[in-house]
N, CA and C atoms as a LAMMPS dump frame, in Angstrom:
ITEM: TIMESTEP
0
ITEM: NUMBER OF ATOMS
570
ITEM: BOX BOUNDS ff ff ff
-5.0000000000000000e+02 5.0000000000000000e+02
-5.0000000000000000e+02 5.0000000000000000e+02
-5.0000000000000000e+02 5.0000000000000000e+02
ITEM: ATOMS id mol type element x y z
1 1 1 N -244.01 286.798 107.147
2 1 2 C -243.064 288.055 106.562
3 1 3 C -242.45 287.476 105.296
4 2 1 N -241.822 286.274 105.246
5 2 2 C -241.391 285.652 104.084
6 2 3 C -242.459 285.614 102.99
7 3 1 N -243.488 285.002 103.35
8 3 2 C -244.657 284.716 102.536
9 3 3 C -244.929 286.242 101.727
10 4 1 N -245.098 287.151 102.499
11 4 2 C -245.382 288.547 102.097
12 4 3 C -244.401 289.138 100.933
13 5 1 N -243.03 288.745 101.268
14 5 2 C -242.119 289.223 100.434
15 5 3 C -242.186 288.455 99.085
16 6 1 N -242.476 286.873 99.108
17 6 2 C -242.837 286.319 98.002
18 6 3 C -243.541 286.571 97.153
19 7 1 N -245.053 287.129 97.757
20 7 2 C -245.975 287.56 97.334
21 7 3 C -245.857 288.819 96.552
22 8 1 N -244.868 289.845 97.433
23 8 2 C -244.814 291.2 96.598
24 8 3 C -243.812 290.845 95.231
25 9 1 N -242.908 289.973 95.529
26 9 2 C -241.647 290.007 94.375
27 9 3 C -242.622 289.098 93.273
28 10 1 N -243.597 288.129 93.444
29 10 2 C -244.278 287.732 92.532
30 10 3 C -245.043 288.786 91.668
31 11 1 N -245.773 289.516 92.701
32 11 2 C -246.724 290.89 92.18
33 11 3 C -245.643 291.487 91.17
34 12 1 N -244.735 291.904 91.524
35 12 2 C -243.823 292.8 90.724
36 12 3 C -243.594 292.031 89.559
37 13 1 N -242.985 290.876 89.68
38 13 2 C -242.823 290.498 88.397
39 13 3 C -243.851 290.222 87.455
40 14 1 N -245.094 289.956 87.852
41 14 2 C -246.291 289.886 87.051
42 14 3 C -246.549 291.376 86.411
43 15 1 N -246.377 292.333 87.105
44 15 2 C -246.686 293.64 86.874
45 15 3 C -245.473 294.242 85.739
46 16 1 N -244.134 293.927 85.964
47 16 2 C -243.074 294.479 85.264
48 16 3 C -242.544 293.373 84.224
49 17 1 N -242.42 292.529 84.541
50 17 2 C -241.741 291.67 83.404
51 17 3 C -242.532 291.605 82.064
52 18 1 N -243.937 291.458 82.456
53 18 2 C -244.387 291.53 80.538
54 18 3 C -244.241 292.573 80.171
55 19 1 N -243.493 293.945 80.466
56 19 2 C -243.176 295.106 79.701
57 19 3 C -241.925 294.995 79.285
58 20 1 N -241.141 293.742 79.477
59 20 2 C -239.955 293.511 78.86
60 20 3 C -240.495 292.692 77.665
61 21 1 N -240.129 293.277 76.371
62 21 2 C -240.442 292.532 75.236
63 21 3 C -239.671 291.368 75.02
64 22 1 N -240.055 290.252 74.42
65 22 2 C -239.307 289.169 73.817
66 22 3 C -238.011 289.646 72.936
67 23 1 N -237.04 289.304 73.14
68 23 2 C -235.843 289.37 72.313
69 23 3 C -235.432 290.905 72.407
70 24 1 N -235.788 291.631 73.553
71 24 2 C -235.592 293.066 73.401
72 24 3 C -234.219 293.042 74.088
73 25 1 N -233.236 294.128 73.398
74 25 2 C -232.047 294.55 73.882
75 25 3 C -232.448 295.679 74.947
76 26 1 N -231.713 295.876 76.087
77 26 2 C -231.573 296.864 77.033
78 26 3 C -230.318 297.346 77.225
79 27 1 N -230.32 298.761 77.485
80 27 2 C -229.188 299.451 77.417
81 27 3 C -229.021 300.118 78.572
82 28 1 N -227.942 300.548 79.15
83 28 2 C -227.661 301.609 80.186
84 28 3 C -228.683 302.775 79.99
85 29 1 N -228.765 303.07 81.12
86 29 2 C -229.964 304.477 81.519
87 29 3 C -229.595 305.335 82.518
88 30 1 N -229.882 306.595 82.38
89 30 2 C -229.481 307.424 83.84
90 30 3 C -228.113 307.815 83.649
91 31 1 N -227.938 308.556 84.953
92 31 2 C -226.611 308.974 85.031
93 31 3 C -226.121 308.53 86.528
94 32 1 N -226.71 307.433 86.985
95 32 2 C -226.265 307.324 88.323
96 32 3 C -225.834 305.918 88.427
97 33 1 N -225.006 305.659 87.238
98 33 2 C -224.293 304.181 87.193
99 33 3 C -222.712 304.585 87.48
100 34 1 N -222.364 303.601 88.346
101 34 2 C -221.16 303.522 88.913
102 34 3 C -220.384 302.18 88.819
103 35 1 N -219.041 302.169 88.936
104 35 2 C -218.259 300.989 88.967
105 35 3 C -217.028 301.4 89.94
106 36 1 N -217.187 300.921 90.983
107 36 2 C -215.965 301.556 92.034
108 36 3 C -214.762 300.426 92.01
109 37 1 N -213.518 300.633 92.067
110 37 2 C -212.315 299.879 92.101
111 37 3 C -211.991 300.13 93.797
112 38 1 N -211.815 299.066 94.836
113 38 2 C -211.317 299.632 95.726
114 38 3 C -210.115 298.51 96.174
115 39 1 N -209.166 298.747 97.02
116 39 2 C -208.043 298.043 97.407
117 39 3 C -207.122 298.8 98.72
118 40 1 N -206.401 298.328 98.692
119 40 2 C -205.362 298.448 99.906
120 40 3 C -204.109 298.675 99.615
121 41 1 N -203.038 299.381 100.308
122 41 2 C -201.939 299.882 100.156
123 41 3 C -201.042 299.548 101.453
124 42 1 N -199.839 299.594 101.416
125 42 2 C -199.125 299.75 102.805
126 42 3 C -199.252 300.785 103.706
127 43 1 N -199.658 301.923 102.76
128 43 2 C -200.283 303.283 103.547
129 43 3 C -201.557 303.4 103.909
130 44 1 N -202.441 303.238 102.955
131 44 2 C -203.945 303.569 103.191
132 44 3 C -204.726 302.59 102.27
133 45 1 N -206.103 302.605 102.567
134 45 2 C -207.029 302.231 101.431
135 45 3 C -207.325 303.177 100.519
136 46 1 N -207.776 302.708 99.496
137 46 2 C -208.1 303.444 98.219
138 46 3 C -209.019 302.922 97.484
139 47 1 N -209.554 304.189 96.607
140 47 2 C -210.826 304.163 95.878
141 47 3 C -210.821 304.639 94.462
142 48 1 N -211.136 303.898 93.637
143 48 2 C -211.146 304.733 92.102
144 48 3 C -212.67 304.47 91.572
145 49 1 N -213.056 305.572 90.783
146 49 2 C -214.453 305.204 90.391
147 49 3 C -214.581 305.509 88.91
148 50 1 N -215.433 304.79 88.184
149 50 2 C -215.779 304.903 86.686
150 50 3 C -217.337 305.182 86.604
151 51 1 N -217.398 306.339 85.667
152 51 2 C -218.913 306.967 85.487
153 51 3 C -219.303 306.574 84.246
154 52 1 N -218.128 306.614 83.065
155 52 2 C -218.607 306.563 81.75
156 52 3 C -218.234 305.141 81.31
157 53 1 N -219.293 304.281 80.879
158 53 2 C -219.085 303.187 80.398
159 53 3 C -220.381 302.826 79.555
160 54 1 N -220.143 301.613 79.023
161 54 2 C -221.527 301.353 77.937
162 54 3 C -221.792 299.497 78.665
163 55 1 N -223.002 299.707 78.665
164 55 2 C -223.785 298.475 78.978
165 55 3 C -224.742 297.924 78.184
166 56 1 N -224.917 296.696 77.626
167 56 2 C -226.178 296.207 77.043
168 56 3 C -226.296 294.673 77.296
169 57 1 N -227.686 294.334 77.149
170 57 2 C -227.79 292.789 77.398
171 57 3 C -228.983 292.722 76.704
172 58 1 N -229.342 291.225 76.465
173 58 2 C -230.632 290.738 75.723
174 58 3 C -231.172 290.121 76.592
175 59 1 N -232.929 290.348 76.635
176 59 2 C -233.863 289.468 77.285
177 59 3 C -234.681 288.676 76.312
178 60 1 N -234.854 287.691 76.508
179 60 2 C -235.943 286.68 75.921
180 60 3 C -236.855 286.111 76.617
181 61 1 N -238.275 285.84 76.437
182 61 2 C -238.889 285.188 77.121
183 61 3 C -238.756 283.638 77.219
184 62 1 N -238.962 282.722 77.918
185 62 2 C -238.693 281.43 77.783
186 62 3 C -240.275 280.659 77.801
187 63 1 N -240.474 279.424 77.448
188 63 2 C -241.677 278.623 77.249
189 63 3 C -242.392 278.669 78.713
190 64 1 N -241.498 278.702 79.697
191 64 2 C -242.128 278.574 81.035
192 64 3 C -241.977 280.037 81.825
193 65 1 N -242.313 281.032 80.846
194 65 2 C -242.824 282.214 81.544
195 65 3 C -241.33 283.076 82.291
196 66 1 N -240.356 282.437 82.221
197 66 2 C -239.007 282.935 82.952
198 66 3 C -238.308 283.675 81.583
199 67 1 N -237.021 284.554 81.81
200 67 2 C -236.341 284.961 80.98
201 67 3 C -235.15 284.493 80.844
202 68 1 N -234.369 284.524 79.556
203 68 2 C -233.025 284.311 79.416
204 68 3 C -232.307 285.602 79.177
205 69 1 N -231.524 285.898 80
206 69 2 C -230.611 287.115 80.027
207 69 3 C -229.24 286.42 79.295
208 70 1 N -228.982 287.138 77.804
209 70 2 C -227.782 286.743 77.549
210 70 3 C -227.215 288.063 76.884
211 71 1 N -226.147 287.72 75.894
212 71 2 C -225.337 288.98 75.27
213 71 3 C -225.057 290.224 76.14
214 72 1 N -224.953 290.096 77.644
215 72 2 C -224.412 291.288 78.211
216 72 3 C -222.902 291.574 77.855
217 73 1 N -223.001 292.747 77.583
218 73 2 C -221.676 293.405 77.386
219 73 3 C -221.514 294.709 77.836
220 74 1 N -220.199 294.646 78.347
221 74 2 C -219.614 296.085 78.838
222 74 3 C -218.326 296.493 78.373
223 75 1 N -218.333 297.793 78.068
224 75 2 C -216.97 298.523 77.509
225 75 3 C -216.874 299.783 78.295
226 76 1 N -215.552 299.836 78.325
227 76 2 C -215.187 300.926 78.97
228 76 3 C -213.72 301.319 78.845
229 77 1 N -213.23 302.899 78.736
230 77 2 C -211.888 303.085 78.831
231 77 3 C -211.045 303.066 79.871
232 78 1 N -210.086 302.412 79.755
233 78 2 C -209.303 302.015 81.126
234 78 3 C -208.914 303.992 81.842
235 79 1 N -208.849 304.726 81.195
236 79 2 C -208.452 306.142 81.543
237 79 3 C -209.536 306.854 82.232
238 80 1 N -210.64 306.031 81.907
239 80 2 C -211.802 306.748 82.59
240 80 3 C -212.221 306.183 84.115
241 81 1 N -211.272 305.41 84.665
242 81 2 C -211.104 304.869 85.892
243 81 3 C -210.188 306.055 86.588
244 82 1 N -210.881 306.756 87.632
245 82 2 C -210.284 307.825 88.33
246 82 3 C -210.428 308.06 89.544
247 83 1 N -209.526 308.785 90.4
248 83 2 C -209.579 308.808 91.972
249 83 3 C -209.322 310.5 92.061
250 84 1 N -209.414 311.038 93.197
251 84 2 C -209.249 312.647 93.533
252 84 3 C -207.866 312.891 93.329
253 85 1 N -206.71 311.824 93.082
254 85 2 C -205.311 312.264 93.036
255 85 3 C -204.83 311.877 91.694
256 86 1 N -204.155 313.118 91.091
257 86 2 C -203.647 312.341 89.797
258 86 3 C -202.428 311.552 89.749
259 87 1 N -201.591 311.772 90.881
260 87 2 C -200.508 310.581 90.687
261 87 3 C -201.112 309.425 90.999
262 88 1 N -202.436 309.045 91.603
263 88 2 C -202.736 307.822 91.915
264 88 3 C -203.337 307.274 90.193
265 89 1 N -204.379 308.474 89.583
266 89 2 C -204.524 307.933 88.381
267 89 3 C -203.569 307.537 87.544
268 90 1 N -202.321 308.392 87.386
269 90 2 C -201.427 307.798 86.265
270 90 3 C -200.753 306.47 86.82
271 91 1 N -200.564 306.113 87.923
272 91 2 C -199.903 304.91 88.578
273 91 3 C -200.841 303.671 88.062
274 92 1 N -202.419 304.153 88.099
275 92 2 C -203.259 302.997 88.028
276 92 3 C -203.757 302.999 86.736
277 93 1 N -203.623 303.964 85.404
278 93 2 C -203.167 303.861 84.17
279 93 3 C -202.252 303.11 83.566
280 94 1 N -201.155 303.137 84.296
281 94 2 C -199.512 302.648 83.803
282 94 3 C -200.153 300.994 83.994
283 95 1 N -200.599 300.867 85.375
284 95 2 C -200.892 299.354 85.649
285 95 3 C -201.779 298.89 84.571
286 96 1 N -202.736 299.797 84.126
287 96 2 C -203.657 298.962 83.389
288 96 3 C -203.426 298.891 81.901
289 97 1 N -202.188 299.441 81.689
290 97 2 C -201.773 299.642 80.166
291 97 3 C -202.608 300.315 79.387
292 98 1 N -202.994 301.252 79.806
293 98 2 C -204.257 302.106 79.231
294 98 3 C -203.753 302.848 77.771
295 99 1 N -202.452 303.116 77.619
296 99 2 C -201.953 303.621 76.125
297 99 3 C -201.955 302.293 75.543
298 100 1 N -201.71 301.204 75.734
299 100 2 C -201.509 299.89 74.746
300 100 3 C -202.79 299.448 74.673
301 101 1 N -203.588 299.003 75.858
302 101 2 C -204.957 298.483 76.001
303 101 3 C -205.847 299.263 76.443
304 102 1 N -206.575 300.231 75.815
305 102 2 C -207.267 301.19 76.503
306 102 3 C -208.733 300.648 76.625
307 103 1 N -209.162 299.652 76.354
308 103 2 C -210.305 299.074 76.487
309 103 3 C -210.334 298.067 77.88
310 104 1 N -211.434 297.962 78.353
311 104 2 C -211.771 297.249 79.432
312 104 3 C -212.925 296.886 78.978
313 105 1 N -213.328 295.388 78.898
314 105 2 C -214.481 294.634 78.693
315 105 3 C -214.954 293.422 79.083
316 106 1 N -216.109 293.293 79.149
317 106 2 C -216.823 291.865 79.501
318 106 3 C -218.049 291.764 78.624
319 107 1 N -217.832 290.3 78.496
320 107 2 C -219.042 289.786 77.316
321 107 3 C -219.134 288.242 77.836
322 108 1 N -220.652 288.351 77.95
323 108 2 C -221.423 287.188 78.729
324 108 3 C -221.196 286.057 77.585
325 109 1 N -220.663 284.732 78.052
326 109 2 C -220.51 283.833 77.122
327 109 3 C -221.603 282.735 77.15
328 110 1 N -222.377 282.723 78.35
329 110 2 C -223.776 281.792 78.324
330 110 3 C -224.937 282.567 78.916
331 111 1 N -226.123 282.073 78.414
332 111 2 C -227.207 282.97 78.508
333 111 3 C -227.63 282.317 80.104
334 112 1 N -228.028 283.079 80.976
335 112 2 C -228.76 282.807 82.048
336 112 3 C -230.52 282.632 82.285
337 113 1 N -231.1 281.938 82.955
338 113 2 C -232.69 282.061 83.134
339 113 3 C -232.817 282.716 84.26
340 114 1 N -233.502 283.777 84.126
341 114 2 C -233.907 284.581 85.055
342 114 3 C -235.41 284.17 85.578
343 115 1 N -235.507 283.96 86.652
344 115 2 C -236.572 283.488 87.411
345 115 3 C -237.325 284.683 88.234
346 116 1 N -238.743 284.674 88.147
347 116 2 C -239.285 285.919 88.645
348 116 3 C -239.095 285.862 90.106
349 117 1 N -238.943 284.871 90.633
350 117 2 C -238.915 284.484 92.283
351 117 3 C -237.669 284.733 92.697
352 118 1 N -236.412 284.911 91.928
353 118 2 C -235.155 284.935 92.324
354 118 3 C -234.471 286.35 91.894
355 119 1 N -233.623 286.639 92.767
356 119 2 C -232.841 288.092 92.355
357 119 3 C -231.4 287.725 92.244
358 120 1 N -230.685 286.804 92.931
359 120 2 C -229.234 286.913 92.684
360 120 3 C -228.935 285.613 91.465
361 121 1 N -228.011 285.989 90.979
362 121 2 C -227.531 285.207 89.973
363 121 3 C -226.023 285.395 89.744
364 122 1 N -225.349 284.248 88.975
365 122 2 C -224.05 284.328 88.738
366 122 3 C -223.987 284.408 87.07
367 123 1 N -223.327 285.561 86.461
368 123 2 C -223.19 285.566 85.148
369 123 3 C -221.871 285.503 84.538
370 124 1 N -221.614 284.253 83.881
371 124 2 C -220.247 284.004 83.318
372 124 3 C -219.858 284.427 82.121
373 125 1 N -218.634 285.093 81.87
374 125 2 C -218.137 285.591 80.745
375 125 3 C -216.776 285.843 80.77
376 126 1 N -216.185 286.716 79.686
377 126 2 C -214.785 286.87 79.248
378 126 3 C -214.647 288.252 79.832
379 127 1 N -213.592 288.531 80.822
380 127 2 C -213.392 290.048 81.222
381 127 3 C -211.971 290.169 80.551
382 128 1 N -211.806 291.163 80.095
383 128 2 C -210.369 291.71 79.538
384 128 3 C -209.996 293.006 80.103
385 129 1 N -208.752 292.942 80.787
386 129 2 C -208.156 294.096 81.157
387 129 3 C -206.759 294.29 80.921
388 130 1 N -206.334 295.106 80.746
389 130 2 C -204.624 295.396 80.205
390 130 3 C -204.575 294.616 79.173
391 131 1 N -205.375 294.338 78.115
392 131 2 C -204.852 293.092 77.297
393 131 3 C -205.183 291.87 77.429
394 132 1 N -205.184 291.45 78.759
395 132 2 C -205.432 289.651 79.069
396 132 3 C -207.053 289.646 79.393
397 133 1 N -207.332 288.444 78.792
398 133 2 C -208.759 287.983 78.876
399 133 3 C -208.417 286.772 79.716
400 134 1 N -209.628 286.941 80.851
401 134 2 C -209.83 285.837 81.749
402 134 3 C -211.378 285.357 81.847
403 135 1 N -211.544 283.974 82.139
404 135 2 C -213.037 283.613 82.205
405 135 3 C -213.512 284.032 83.907
406 136 1 N -214.182 284.899 84.046
407 136 2 C -215.142 285.182 85.261
408 136 3 C -216.42 284.797 85.587
409 137 1 N -216.741 284.579 86.855
410 137 2 C -218.395 284.433 86.79
411 137 3 C -218.615 285.504 87.709
412 138 1 N -219.424 286.327 87.481
413 138 2 C -219.666 287.493 88.198
414 138 3 C -221.116 287.512 89.077
415 139 1 N -221.069 287.353 90.559
416 139 2 C -222.203 287.366 91.005
417 139 3 C -223.066 288.845 90.952
418 140 1 N -224.19 288.65 90.631
419 140 2 C -225.048 289.912 90.457
420 140 3 C -226.503 289.825 91.247
421 141 1 N -226.91 290.895 91.577
422 141 2 C -228.615 291.329 92.119
423 141 3 C -229.318 291.764 91.251
424 142 1 N -230.48 291.05 90.956
425 142 2 C -231.189 292.011 89.711
426 142 3 C -232.453 292.423 90.395
427 143 1 N -232.947 293.642 90.107
428 143 2 C -234.313 294.077 90.517
429 143 3 C -234.703 295.009 89.664
430 144 1 N -236.096 295.434 89.569
431 144 2 C -236.613 296.16 88.752
432 144 3 C -237.212 297.164 89.498
433 145 1 N -237.114 298.58 88.994
434 145 2 C -237.75 299.829 89.943
435 145 3 C -239.127 300.121 89.069
436 146 1 N -239.351 301.221 89.572
437 146 2 C -240.689 301.733 89.252
438 146 3 C -240.926 302.167 87.875
439 147 1 N -239.69 302.515 87.192
440 147 2 C -239.36 303.126 86.008
441 147 3 C -239.16 302.192 85.033
442 148 1 N -239.448 301.053 85.544
443 148 2 C -239.443 299.852 84.294
444 148 3 C -237.909 299.479 83.84
445 149 1 N -237.165 299.629 85.022
446 149 2 C -235.52 299.721 84.739
447 149 3 C -235.044 298.26 85.442
448 150 1 N -234.119 297.789 84.883
449 150 2 C -233.611 296.65 85.347
450 150 3 C -232.278 297.289 86.231
451 151 1 N -232.48 297.144 87.346
452 151 2 C -231.171 297.378 88.422
453 151 3 C -230.202 296.359 88.606
454 152 1 N -229.038 296.528 88.083
455 152 2 C -227.929 295.335 88.612
456 152 3 C -226.995 295.869 89.611
457 153 1 N -226.623 295.296 90.638
458 153 2 C -225.564 295.404 91.52
459 153 3 C -224.757 294.314 91.559
460 154 1 N -223.652 294.324 91.971
461 154 2 C -222.706 293.124 92.272
462 154 3 C -221.452 293.812 92.618
463 155 1 N -220.771 292.48 93.268
464 155 2 C -219.218 293.023 92.907
465 155 3 C -218.383 291.743 92.861
466 156 1 N -217.061 291.907 92.841
467 156 2 C -216.216 290.641 92.456
468 156 3 C -214.736 291.212 92.765
469 157 1 N -214.169 290.122 93.319
470 157 2 C -212.752 290.4 93.823
471 157 3 C -211.688 289.817 92.697
472 158 1 N -210.848 290.489 92.265
473 158 2 C -210.012 290.26 91.238
474 158 3 C -208.499 290.664 91.817
475 159 1 N -207.696 289.995 91.271
476 159 2 C -206.065 289.968 91.533
477 159 3 C -205.641 290.742 90.051
478 160 1 N -204.911 291.831 90.321
479 160 2 C -204.346 292.322 89.24
480 160 3 C -203.359 291.369 88.417
481 161 1 N -202.651 290.478 89.338
482 161 2 C -201.586 289.789 88.459
483 161 3 C -202.157 288.626 87.684
484 162 1 N -203.769 288.413 87.744
485 162 2 C -204.211 287.427 86.902
486 162 3 C -204.52 287.982 85.528
487 163 1 N -204.399 289.32 85.428
488 163 2 C -204.455 290.099 84.202
489 163 3 C -203.066 290.444 83.699
490 164 1 N -202.06 290.005 84.343
491 164 2 C -200.486 290.238 83.931
492 164 3 C -200.342 292.006 84.181
493 165 1 N -200.866 292.266 85.39
494 165 2 C -200.776 293.62 85.808
495 165 3 C -199.968 293.726 86.83
496 166 1 N -198.907 294.801 86.773
497 166 2 C -198.277 294.84 88.15
498 166 3 C -198.631 295.828 89.18
499 167 1 N -199.034 295.404 90.376
500 167 2 C -199.721 296.293 91.445
501 167 3 C -198.803 297.612 91.441
502 168 1 N -199.474 298.869 91.535
503 168 2 C -198.424 299.826 91.352
504 168 3 C -197.676 300.181 92.821
505 169 1 N -196.507 300.442 92.708
506 169 2 C -195.812 301.14 94.036
507 169 3 C -195.495 302.469 93.725
508 170 1 N -194.797 303.049 94.893
509 170 2 C -194.423 304.411 94.968
510 170 3 C -193.348 304.524 95.943
511 171 1 N -192.586 305.418 95.86
512 171 2 C -191.21 305.75 96.798
513 171 3 C -190.414 304.475 96.6
514 172 1 N -190.078 304.399 95.343
515 172 2 C -188.825 303.122 95.05
516 172 3 C -189.434 301.829 95.868
517 173 1 N -190.818 301.979 95.915
518 173 2 C -191.18 300.474 96.274
519 173 3 C -191.395 300.54 97.895
520 174 1 N -191.359 301.155 98.535
521 174 2 C -191.788 301.333 100.269
522 174 3 C -193.215 301.579 100.23
523 175 1 N -193.936 301.946 99.199
524 175 2 C -195.491 302.044 99.336
525 175 3 C -195.713 300.817 98.006
526 176 1 N -196.645 300.074 98.516
527 176 2 C -196.886 299.067 97.738
528 176 3 C -198.591 298.587 97.596
529 177 1 N -199.185 298.786 96.744
530 177 2 C -200.588 298.427 96.609
531 177 3 C -200.824 296.767 96.379
532 178 1 N -201.751 296.37 97.272
533 178 2 C -202.119 295.011 97.506
534 178 3 C -202.545 294.485 95.93
535 179 1 N -202.288 293.102 95.681
536 179 2 C -202.629 292.476 94.608
537 179 3 C -204.272 292.52 93.964
538 180 1 N -204.847 292.187 95.435
539 180 2 C -206.351 292.133 95.201
540 180 3 C -207.166 293.223 95.344
541 181 1 N -208.059 293.456 94.325
542 181 2 C -209.064 294.921 94.499
543 181 3 C -210.261 294.272 94.324
544 182 1 N -211.606 295.123 94.629
545 182 2 C -212.657 294.63 94.589
546 182 3 C -213.316 295.718 93.634
547 183 1 N -213.901 295.344 92.817
548 183 2 C -215.006 295.811 91.757
549 183 3 C -216.35 295.794 91.917
550 184 1 N -216.91 296.884 92.534
551 184 2 C -218.294 296.966 92.753
552 184 3 C -219.002 297.806 91.721
553 185 1 N -220.296 297.397 91.316
554 185 2 C -221.094 298.342 90.42
555 185 3 C -222.384 298.407 90.569
556 186 1 N -223.109 299.47 90.346
557 186 2 C -224.61 299.614 90.303
558 186 3 C -225.184 300.162 88.994
559 187 1 N -225.831 299.407 88.375
560 187 2 C -226.264 299.964 86.721
561 187 3 C -227.54 299.982 86.478
562 188 1 N -228.427 300.788 85.86
563 188 2 C -229.681 300.566 85.557
564 188 3 C -229.831 300.353 83.598
565 189 1 N -230.756 299.461 83.582
566 189 2 C -230.855 299.095 82.097
567 189 3 C -232.398 299.263 81.823
568 190 1 N -232.521 299.733 80.623
569 190 2 C -233.81 299.773 80.26
570 190 3 C -234.129 299.55 78.699
């Protein structure tokens, strides 16, 4: 079974990877791209979603027929992170310092080599939230679909306080949001 998976992955790579032109910039495509932030509070678990953001990256073929993934960039407006509850949106945007620092961004700072037989990678870079920039390494899963799009999925846990954010609270501090949040994403690039 493992041999069949390896052969299938190799054939997919042989068929799809040549269509990615050397040095090609790939950009966000489609409208099924999502970024979710989930967390907990003393009252309940919560979720917010962002559907509006920009992502781009660069692919370059190496001498050994692998590819270098570089210049990955993510940008979004903090106010585009939304839940179904307006009070929660207001508290989150306040914690994100969205008025003073409206931009959330990630910039890859070292290229990674993409091997046709591997799908899981770690992308190092600089993540800026609420005006504070930290070095992070984001685990990602890469796969190509039948439309020749690169599908990128992954998640990372972050502490709000690492970005000088105060976890939101309501009811005079009787309901508190936990410091740790999970950011999950699913995007397509072409």
